[in-house]
N, C-alpha and C positions, 0 to 999 in steps of 0.2 A: 833687674839687669844692670850690669855695670855701665858706667858712663861711656867707656871706650867702645863697648859693644853697640851701644845706641848710636854713637858717632859713625861707626863703620856701617851699620845698617842704614843709617840716614844717607851716607855717601853712596852706598850701593843703590838705594832707591832713587836718589837724585840722578845718578849716572844712567840708570835704566830709563827714567823719564826722558832725559835728554836724548838718549839713543833712539828711543821710540819716536820722539818728535823729529829727529833728523831723518829717520827712515820714512816717516810720513811725508815730510817735505820733499825728499828725493822722489818718492812715488808720485806726488802731485806734479813735480817738475817734469817727470817722464810723461805723464798724462797730458800736461800742457804742451809739451813739445810735439807729441803725436797729434793733438788737436790743431796745433799751429800748422803743421804740414797739411792736414786735411783741409783746413780753411784756405790755405794758399792754393791748393789744387782746385777747390770749388770756386775761388775767386778767378782763377785762370779760365776755368770752364765758362763762368759767367761772362767774362770778357770776350772769349771766343764766340759764344752764342750771340752776344750783343753785336759783334762785328758781322757775323753771318746774317743776323736779322736785318742789319743796316744794309748789307749788300743786296739781300732779297727785296727789301723795300725799294731800293733804287731801281732794281730790275723791273719790279711791278710798275713803278711810276713811269719808267721808260716804255714799257709795253702799253700802258694806258695812253700815253702820249702818242705813240705810233697808231693806236687804234683810232684816236680822235683825228689824226691827220689823213688817214687813208680815205675816208669817205669824201673829204674835201678834194683830195687829189683825183679821185675818180670823177667827181663832178666837173672839175676843171678840164678834163679830157674831152668833154662834149662840146 
């Protein structure tokens, strides 16, 4: 093969490899962006659930406190 042909083929191969690597990086970036959105949604759901659980816990503690007070108030009526 002529030296010029080898240089052209080497340049084509190099360009092909760089193009494929760029495409792979683009695809990975797209996948990462999609995952980032999903992670953000899940984090938001976790925060909402945590807040709801905290509210429920406060209500339960309030009910337990009320239950503890009622028998005493009934006894004091006598």
